[in-house]
C-alpha positions as CSV (number, residue, x, y, z in Angstrom):
1,M,18.2,5.7,33.8
2,N,21.8,6.9,33.9
3,S,23.3,9.9,35.8
4,R,22.3,12.3,33.0
5,G,18.7,11.2,33.0
6,N,19.0,9.0,29.9
7,V,17.1,5.7,29.6
8,T,18.9,2.5,28.8
9,V,16.8,0.0,26.9
10,S,17.6,-3.7,26.2
11,L,16.9,-5.0,22.8
12,S,18.1,-8.6,23.4
13,P,15.2,-11.0,24.2
14,S,17.5,-13.1,26.3
15,S,19.5,-10.4,28.0
16,S,19.9,-10.8,31.8
17,T,18.8,-8.2,34.3
18,Q,21.3,-5.2,34.5
19,Q,23.5,-4.8,37.5
20,P,22.9,-1.3,38.9
21,N,26.5,-0.7,40.0
22,K,28.2,-2.2,37.0
23,T,29.3,0.2,34.3
24,K,29.4,-1.1,30.7
25,S,31.6,0.4,28.0
26,P,29.9,1.5,24.7
27,C,31.5,-1.6,23.0
28,D,30.1,-3.9,25.7
29,K,26.7,-2.3,25.4
30,Q,26.6,-2.9,21.7
31,K,27.6,-6.5,22.0
32,A,25.0,-7.1,24.7
33,G,22.3,-5.4,22.7
34,F,21.8,-2.3,24.9
35,V,20.8,1.0,23.5
36,D,21.9,4.2,25.3
37,M,19.2,6.8,24.5
38,D,21.7,9.7,24.8
39,A,21.1,12.6,22.4
40,T,24.8,13.6,22.7
41,V,25.9,10.3,21.1
42,K,25.8,10.1,17.3
43,P,24.2,8.2,15.7
44,L,21.3,7.9,18.2
45,R,20.3,4.2,18.5
46,I,16.6,3.7,18.7
47,P,15.1,0.4,19.6
48,P,13.5,-1.4,16.6
49,E,10.3,-1.8,18.5
50,M,9.8,2.0,18.3
51,A,10.1,2.1,14.5
52,I,7.9,-0.9,14.1
53,Y,5.2,0.6,16.3
54,A,5.4,4.0,14.5
55,E,5.1,2.3,11.1
56,K,2.3,0.0,12.2
57,H,0.2,2.8,13.5
58,E,1.4,5.4,11.0
59,V,2.3,7.8,13.8
60,F,4.3,10.1,11.5
61,D,1.4,10.4,9.0
62,L,-1.0,10.9,11.8
63,L,0.9,13.8,13.2
64,Q,1.3,15.3,9.7
65,S,-2.5,15.1,9.1
66,L,-3.2,16.6,12.5
67,V,-0.9,19.6,11.9
68,R,-2.3,20.1,8.3
69,N,-5.9,20.2,9.5
70,L,-4.9,22.5,12.4
71,V,-3.2,25.0,10.1
72,V,-6.1,24.9,7.6
73,D,-9.0,25.2,10.0
74,K,-7.3,27.5,12.5
75,P,-9.6,26.6,15.5
76,A,-9.9,28.9,18.5
77,D,-9.0,26.1,20.8
78,P,-6.3,24.0,19.1
79,I,-6.0,21.4,21.9
80,Q,-9.7,20.6,22.0
81,Y,-9.8,20.6,18.2
82,L,-7.0,17.9,18.1
83,I,-8.7,15.9,20.8
84,G,-11.9,15.9,18.8
85,M,-10.1,14.8,15.7
86,L,-8.4,11.9,17.5
87,K,-11.8,10.8,19.0
88,R,-13.2,10.3,15.5
89,G,-11.5,6.9,15.3
90,S,-10.0,7.6,11.9
91,V,-8.2,10.9,10.9
92,E,-7.6,9.6,7.4
93,V,-11.0,9.5,5.7
94,P,-11.9,9.7,2.0
95,R,-11.9,13.2,0.5
96,V,-12.7,12.8,-3.2
97,I,-13.9,15.0,-6.1
98,L,-15.5,13.2,-9.0
99,L,-15.8,15.2,-12.2
100,G,-16.8,14.5,-15.8
101,P,-19.1,15.6,-18.6
102,P,-22.9,15.0,-18.6
103,A,-23.9,11.3,-18.9
104,S,-20.4,10.1,-18.0
105,G,-21.7,8.1,-15.1
106,K,-20.8,10.4,-12.2
107,R,-23.9,9.5,-10.2
108,T,-23.6,5.8,-10.6
109,V,-19.9,5.7,-9.7
110,T,-20.2,8.0,-6.7
111,K,-23.0,5.9,-5.3
112,A,-20.9,2.8,-5.6
113,L,-17.9,4.5,-4.0
114,C,-19.9,5.7,-1.1
115,E,-21.5,2.3,-0.6
116,R,-18.1,0.7,-0.4
117,T,-16.2,3.3,1.7
118,Q,-19.2,4.6,3.8
119,A,-18.3,8.2,2.7
120,I,-21.0,10.8,2.3
121,H,-22.4,11.5,-1.2
122,V,-22.6,15.3,-1.7
123,T,-24.3,16.7,-4.8
124,I,-25.3,20.2,-5.9
125,S,-28.9,19.6,-4.9
126,H,-27.7,18.5,-1.4
127,I,-25.8,21.8,-1.1
128,L,-28.8,23.9,-2.1
129,K,-31.1,22.2,0.4
130,E,-28.8,23.1,3.3
131,D,-29.2,26.9,3.1
132,P,-27.1,27.7,6.2
133,D,-28.9,30.9,7.4
134,L,-28.8,32.4,3.9
135,N,-32.6,33.2,3.7
136,G,-33.0,31.3,0.5
137,Q,-30.5,33.4,-1.5
138,P,-29.0,30.4,-3.4
139,Q,-32.4,29.1,-4.5
140,Q,-33.5,32.5,-5.6
141,C,-30.4,32.8,-7.8
142,Q,-31.2,29.4,-9.2
143,D,-34.9,30.3,-9.9
144,R,-33.8,33.5,-11.7
145,G,-31.3,31.6,-13.8
146,E,-28.4,33.6,-12.2
147,K,-25.1,32.2,-11.1
148,I,-24.6,31.8,-7.4
149,P,-21.7,34.1,-6.2
150,S,-18.5,32.2,-5.7
151,D,-18.0,33.3,-2.0
152,L,-21.6,32.3,-1.2
153,W,-21.2,28.9,-3.0
154,T,-18.0,28.2,-1.1
155,R,-19.7,29.0,2.2
156,M,-22.4,26.5,1.5
157,V,-20.0,23.7,0.5
158,R,-17.9,24.3,3.5
159,H,-20.9,24.3,5.8
160,R,-22.0,20.9,4.4
161,L,-18.5,19.3,4.6
162,S,-18.1,20.6,8.2
163,R,-21.1,18.5,9.4
164,I,-20.2,15.6,11.7
165,D,-21.1,12.9,9.2
166,C,-18.6,14.3,6.6
167,V,-16.0,14.9,9.2
168,R,-16.1,11.3,10.5
169,R,-16.8,9.4,7.3
170,G,-15.3,11.5,4.6
171,W,-17.0,12.8,1.4
172,V,-17.3,12.4,-2.3
173,L,-18.3,15.6,-4.2
174,E,-20.2,14.7,-7.4
175,G,-19.6,17.3,-10.1
176,I,-18.4,19.9,-7.6
177,P,-16.7,22.3,-8.3
178,R,-18.0,23.3,-11.7
179,T,-15.6,26.1,-12.7
180,R,-12.0,27.1,-12.1
181,E,-13.2,30.0,-10.0
182,E,-15.2,27.7,-7.7
183,A,-12.2,25.4,-7.4
184,L,-9.8,28.2,-6.4
185,S,-12.4,29.5,-3.9
186,L,-12.7,26.1,-2.3
187,Q,-8.9,25.8,-2.1
188,E,-8.7,29.2,-0.4
189,A,-11.3,28.0,2.1
190,G,-9.1,25.0,3.0
191,I,-11.2,22.3,1.1
192,A,-8.6,20.1,-0.5
193,P,-9.4,16.6,-1.8
194,D,-6.9,13.7,-1.6
195,H,-8.1,12.4,-4.9
196,V,-9.7,14.0,-8.0
197,V,-11.2,11.5,-10.5
198,V,-12.2,12.6,-14.0
199,L,-14.5,10.4,-16.1
200,E,-13.9,10.8,-19.9
201,A,-15.8,9.4,-22.9
202,P,-16.3,10.5,-26.6
203,D,-19.1,13.0,-27.2
204,D,-21.1,10.6,-29.5
205,V,-21.2,8.0,-26.6
206,L,-22.3,10.7,-24.1
207,I,-25.0,11.9,-26.4
208,E,-26.3,8.4,-26.9
209,R,-26.3,7.8,-23.2
210,S,-28.2,11.0,-22.5
211,L,-31.0,10.2,-25.0
212,G,-31.5,6.7,-23.4
213,K,-31.2,7.9,-19.8
214,R,-33.9,6.7,-17.4
215,I,-34.4,7.4,-13.7
216,D,-35.9,5.4,-10.8
217,P,-38.3,7.9,-9.2
218,E,-38.2,6.1,-5.8
219,T,-34.4,5.9,-5.4
220,G,-33.0,8.4,-7.9
221,D,-30.8,5.8,-9.5
222,V,-29.8,6.4,-13.1
223,Y,-30.2,3.6,-15.7
224,H,-30.1,3.3,-19.5
225,V,-32.5,1.5,-21.8
226,A,-29.7,-0.4,-23.6
227,F,-26.4,-0.2,-21.6
228,M,-27.4,-0.3,-18.0
229,R,-30.8,-2.0,-17.5
230,P,-31.9,-2.8,-13.9
231,E,-31.9,-6.5,-13.0
232,S,-35.3,-6.2,-11.2
233,Q,-38.4,-6.2,-13.4
234,E,-40.2,-4.1,-10.8
235,V,-37.6,-1.3,-11.1
236,L,-37.6,-1.6,-14.9
237,R,-41.4,-1.0,-15.0
238,R,-41.2,2.2,-12.9
239,L,-38.3,3.9,-14.8
240,E,-39.1,7.3,-16.1
241,P,-37.3,9.7,-18.5
242,P,-35.7,12.8,-17.0
243,K,-38.0,15.6,-16.1
244,E,-36.2,17.9,-18.5
245,F,-36.9,17.1,-22.1
246,V,-33.6,15.9,-23.6
247,T,-32.6,16.4,-27.2
248,E,-29.4,15.9,-29.1
249,E,-29.0,19.6,-29.5
250,L,-29.4,20.3,-25.8
251,V,-26.9,17.6,-24.9
252,T,-24.4,19.0,-27.4
253,K,-24.7,22.5,-25.8
254,Q,-24.2,21.0,-22.4
255,L,-21.1,19.2,-23.5
256,Q,-19.7,22.3,-25.2
257,H,-20.2,24.2,-22.0
258,Y,-18.4,21.5,-20.0
259,R,-15.5,21.4,-22.4
260,R,-15.1,25.2,-22.1
261,E,-14.9,25.1,-18.3
262,A,-13.0,21.8,-18.0
263,H,-9.6,23.1,-19.2
264,G,-9.2,25.7,-16.5
265,L,-11.0,23.6,-13.8
266,L,-8.8,20.5,-14.3
267,K,-5.7,22.6,-14.5
268,T,-6.4,23.8,-10.9
269,Y,-5.8,20.3,-9.5
270,G,-2.7,19.4,-11.5
271,S,-1.1,16.2,-10.2
272,Y,-4.2,15.2,-8.2
273,L,-6.0,14.3,-11.4
274,H,-6.7,10.7,-12.4
275,Y,-8.5,10.0,-15.7
276,V,-10.7,7.0,-16.1
277,N,-12.2,5.9,-19.4
278,A,-16.0,5.9,-18.8
279,D,-16.7,4.2,-22.2
280,Q,-16.8,0.7,-20.6
281,P,-19.2,-1.2,-18.4
282,H,-20.0,0.7,-15.2
283,V,-18.8,-2.2,-13.0
284,D,-15.3,-1.8,-14.5
285,V,-15.3,1.9,-14.2
286,C,-16.3,1.6,-10.5
287,A,-13.5,-0.9,-9.9
288,Q,-10.9,1.3,-11.4
289,V,-12.0,4.4,-9.5
290,L,-12.1,2.4,-6.2
291,T,-8.6,1.0,-6.8
292,Y,-7.3,4.5,-7.3
293,L,-9.2,5.8,-4.3
294,L,-7.6,3.1,-2.1
295,S,-4.1,4.1,-3.3
296,R,-2.1,6.4,-1.2
297,H,0.2,9.3,-1.9
298,R,3.8,8.6,-1.1
299,S,4.6,9.2,2.5
300,T,7.5,11.3,3.8
301,A,7.6,9.2,6.9
302,P,11.0,7.6,7.7
303,H,10.9,4.0,6.6
304,T,13.3,1.1,7.3
305,P,12.6,-1.8,4.8
306,R,12.0,-5.2,6.5
307,I,11.4,-7.8,3.8
308,L,10.7,-11.5,3.8
309,L,11.2,-13.4,0.5
310,F,9.5,-16.8,0.1
311,G,9.6,-19.1,-2.9
312,P,10.3,-22.7,-4.0
313,P,13.9,-23.8,-4.7
314,G,15.2,-22.2,-7.9
315,S,12.8,-19.2,-7.7
316,G,15.7,-16.7,-7.4
317,K,15.3,-15.6,-3.8
318,S,19.0,-15.1,-3.3
319,L,19.4,-13.1,-6.5
320,Q,16.5,-10.8,-5.7
321,A,17.7,-10.3,-2.2
322,R,21.2,-9.4,-3.5
323,L,19.7,-6.9,-6.0
324,L,17.5,-5.3,-3.2
325,A,20.5,-5.1,-0.9
326,Q,22.7,-3.4,-3.6
327,K,20.1,-0.8,-4.6
328,Y,18.6,0.1,-1.2
329,N,21.7,-0.5,1.0
330,I,19.9,-2.9,3.2
331,M,21.3,-6.1,4.7
332,D,20.9,-9.4,2.8
333,I,20.3,-12.1,5.4
334,C,20.2,-15.7,4.2
335,S,19.5,-18.0,7.2
336,G,21.7,-20.8,5.7
337,K,24.7,-18.7,5.1
338,L,24.3,-17.0,8.5
339,I,24.4,-20.4,10.3
340,K,27.5,-21.4,8.4
341,A,29.2,-18.0,9.2
342,V,28.4,-18.5,12.9
343,Y,29.8,-22.0,12.8
344,A,33.0,-20.9,11.1
345,D,33.4,-18.1,13.7
346,E,34.4,-20.8,16.4
347,S,32.3,-18.9,19.0
348,S,30.3,-20.6,21.8
349,M,27.3,-20.6,19.4
350,G,29.5,-22.1,16.7
351,E,30.4,-25.0,19.1
352,L,26.7,-25.5,19.7
353,L,26.1,-25.8,16.0
354,K,29.0,-28.2,15.4
355,P,27.3,-31.5,16.1
356,Y,24.3,-30.7,13.9
357,L,26.2,-29.5,10.9
358,E,28.8,-32.3,11.0
359,S,26.1,-35.0,11.3
360,G,23.8,-33.4,8.7
361,E,20.9,-33.1,11.2
362,K,18.5,-30.2,11.2
363,V,19.5,-27.3,13.5
364,P,16.7,-26.8,16.1
365,D,14.4,-23.8,15.5
366,S,15.3,-22.3,18.8
367,I,19.0,-22.0,17.9
368,V,18.3,-20.7,14.4
369,L,15.9,-18.1,15.8
370,Q,18.5,-17.0,18.4
371,I,21.1,-16.5,15.7
372,L,18.8,-14.7,13.4
373,V,17.4,-12.4,16.1
374,A,20.9,-11.5,17.3
375,R,21.8,-10.6,13.6
376,L,18.6,-8.5,13.1
377,S,19.2,-6.7,16.3
378,R,22.6,-5.3,15.2
379,L,22.9,-1.7,14.3
380,D,23.2,-2.1,10.5
381,C,19.9,-4.0,10.4
382,T,18.0,-1.7,12.7
383,T,19.1,1.5,10.9
384,R,19.3,0.3,7.3
385,G,16.7,-2.5,7.1
386,W,17.0,-6.1,6.0
387,V,15.8,-8.7,3.5
388,V,15.6,-12.2,4.9
389,H,15.2,-15.4,2.9
390,G,15.4,-19.1,3.9
391,F,13.5,-18.4,7.2
392,P,10.8,-19.0,8.3
393,R,10.1,-22.3,6.7
394,D,6.8,-23.0,8.5
395,V,4.1,-21.3,10.5
396,E,5.7,-22.2,13.9
397,Q,8.9,-20.4,12.9
398,A,6.9,-17.5,11.6
399,E,5.1,-17.1,14.9
400,K,8.4,-17.2,16.8
401,L,9.9,-14.5,14.5
402,R,6.8,-12.3,15.2
403,E,7.2,-12.9,18.9
404,S,10.7,-11.6,18.7
405,N,9.4,-8.2,17.5
406,H,11.2,-8.5,14.1
407,I,8.1,-8.0,12.0
408,P,8.4,-7.6,8.2
409,S,6.9,-4.6,6.5
410,R,6.6,-6.4,3.1
411,V,6.3,-10.1,2.4
412,F,6.8,-11.5,-1.2
413,F,6.1,-15.0,-2.6
414,L,8.0,-15.8,-5.8
415,D,5.7,-18.3,-7.5
416,M,6.7,-20.8,-10.2
417,T,5.8,-24.4,-11.3
418,D,7.8,-27.4,-10.2
419,D,8.8,-28.2,-13.8
420,V,10.5,-24.8,-14.2
421,A,12.2,-25.1,-10.8
422,V,13.6,-28.6,-11.7
423,E,14.8,-27.3,-15.1
424,R,16.5,-24.3,-13.5
425,L,18.4,-26.3,-10.8
426,S,19.1,-29.7,-12.4
427,L,20.8,-28.1,-15.4
428,R,23.1,-25.7,-13.6
429,A,26.8,-26.2,-12.8
430,V,29.8,-24.4,-11.5
431,D,33.2,-23.9,-13.0
432,P,35.6,-24.9,-10.1
433,V,38.4,-22.8,-11.5
434,T,36.6,-19.4,-11.9
435,G,33.6,-19.9,-9.7
436,E,31.3,-18.9,-12.5
437,R,27.8,-20.4,-12.7
438,Y,26.5,-21.9,-16.0
439,H,23.3,-23.4,-17.2
440,S,22.9,-25.9,-20.0
441,L,20.0,-24.0,-21.6
442,Y,20.2,-20.3,-20.5
443,R,23.9,-19.8,-20.1
444,P,26.0,-22.6,-21.6
445,A,29.7,-22.9,-21.0
446,P,31.7,-20.7,-23.5
447,S,34.0,-23.5,-24.6
448,S,34.4,-27.3,-24.5
449,E,37.3,-27.0,-22.1
450,V,35.1,-25.1,-19.6
451,K,32.3,-27.5,-20.2
452,A,34.5,-30.5,-19.4
453,R,35.4,-29.2,-16.0
454,L,32.0,-28.1,-14.8
455,V,30.8,-29.6,-11.5
456,F,27.1,-30.4,-10.8
457,D,25.9,-30.1,-7.2
458,P,24.4,-33.5,-6.1
459,R,21.6,-31.6,-4.3
460,D,20.4,-30.3,-7.7
461,S,19.5,-33.7,-9.1
462,G,16.0,-34.0,-10.3
463,G,14.8,-36.4,-7.5
464,R,16.3,-34.3,-4.6
465,V,14.9,-31.1,-6.1
466,R,11.4,-32.6,-6.3
467,A,11.7,-33.7,-2.6
468,R,12.6,-30.2,-1.6
469,L,9.7,-28.9,-3.6
470,R,7.3,-31.2,-1.8
471,Q,8.6,-29.9,1.5
472,Y,8.0,-26.3,0.4
473,W,4.5,-26.9,-0.9
474,E,3.5,-28.7,2.3
475,Q,4.1,-25.5,4.3
476,V,3.4,-22.7,1.8
477,A,-0.4,-22.6,2.1
478,M,-0.2,-22.1,5.9
479,L,2.5,-19.5,5.5
480,Q,0.3,-17.6,3.0
481,G,-2.5,-17.7,5.5
482,F,-0.1,-16.4,8.2
483,Y,0.8,-13.4,5.9
484,P,-2.5,-12.6,4.3
485,N,-1.3,-9.3,2.8
486,A,1.7,-10.9,1.1
487,I,2.4,-10.0,-2.5
488,H,2.7,-12.7,-5.2
489,I,5.2,-12.3,-8.0
490,N,5.5,-14.5,-11.1
491,A,9.1,-15.9,-10.8
492,D,9.1,-17.5,-14.3
493,Q,10.3,-14.2,-15.9
494,D,13.6,-12.4,-16.5
495,P,15.3,-11.7,-13.2
496,H,15.3,-7.9,-13.8
497,T,11.6,-7.9,-14.6
498,I,10.9,-9.8,-11.3
499,F,13.1,-7.2,-9.5
500,E,11.1,-4.3,-11.0
501,S,7.8,-6.0,-9.8
502,I,9.2,-6.3,-6.3
503,E,10.6,-2.8,-6.3
504,S,7.3,-1.2,-7.5
505,R,5.5,-2.8,-4.5
506,L,8.3,-2.0,-2.1
507,V,8.5,1.8,-2.7
508,G,4.7,2.4,-2.8
509,R,2.5,2.4,0.2
510,L,0.0,-0.4,0.9
511,P,-3.5,0.4,-0.1
512,K,-6.0,1.8,2.4
513,T,-8.3,-0.4,4.3
514,L,-12.0,0.1,3.8
515,M,-14.2,1.0,6.8
516,N,-15.7,-2.5,6.7
517,G,-12.2,-4.1,7.0
518,Q,-11.8,-5.1,3.4
519,Q,-8.7,-4.1,1.5
520,S,-7.8,-3.6,-2.1
521,Q,-6.6,-6.8,-3.8
522,S,-4.5,-5.3,-6.5
523,T,-1.4,-7.2,-7.4
């Protein structure tokens, strides 16, 4: 701590213990990897470990969620309220509304969602059974065929969602709300979903489903005599038609009523809506809804991209890294070029590299890691982010990189076959006069004069390329296991198409993790 009460933190893994009486200049501190946490100095340098911790545990989003819930619920004791929220174990739980016309499969989809996410399934019948000190008023309205007043209905829904099971595990409202008036009333009460899913299907399909609908009296599960038969013969034998007699005319009236209310109701939620075609097997419908449920709205949290690119020789790692660096103003770090730059610098580290590079021997991992960590610890990388390619090459190097606290936020594998890689590399050449790269198939030389002076790199011969490919494939399986959430991109495409694929997965948030530890496998 300095004389003004500011903490000085060391970022360099190999930095020696500070001398209490020795004063360092700002330049010396930057070279040594020190960070002066002085709010009067601009820009304020923050250790990368802080940003990594905040992103890993989603501290910014946690604080945002706590403040949002605090403002909506307005508890009498805010401190105890926040303590109670943090004790739940997970502040971010599913809050979903599932809407759709009759026979669109809302019950089936909701049950599947709740089974996968452990959220609480809430239906209209569940709400009516609660009756929170209302002396049976809601049921009396139902018996008389009257509409339950909006304020009374909202009070009942809020009472159900405020119970401890919904608070801790989240909820899925099936067919609630039913009108725009109810939706606005729920919003005023602070009941706001994170996702609103709407199942849609043609009326003729819905009518056919309604007429063939069957119910298991023991479980309440819904089946269909043609489209969704139970696998168990025992369940099949006990299926019953709905208690209410269903006719085509009755279903048509129900659909007309839904369509009248749907326009205003759905307009209430605007950008939260996500439509799913219900005219397909229920397994596919459930999968699509679950994928959307696990998606996350874009976060406003500050984010510093930290990207690792893997791929076989010729997969285009250097090109994609350059495109990412140009668009997002992050640092393009190629381990091979970095080592050559340090060697050319004639520093003490360059002298250490000299015998290895001049003899063609492999540079020890400890030296490569030391050089890479020193580069990633510089201000441009810690504040703007980085994309690294060419390192790590095996699991041991990946473990050492993780131990250095330089942990990637996204990992990409550019996949392609050996034949394509050999074709890309063995047929490319460089014009020694202009420095332009050409390819015999994809970008031939513009003239016979240029073609005559092209130079082929001996390392790109077919045999040497296949040897490099063998080395890559020997390690890639273990690297994929080390980075289980890595994203795989087909590299046998146009470079700009590959870049768009990488970019789409870079700007979006990673999907949520289910309560049982599983994660969406979307690619």
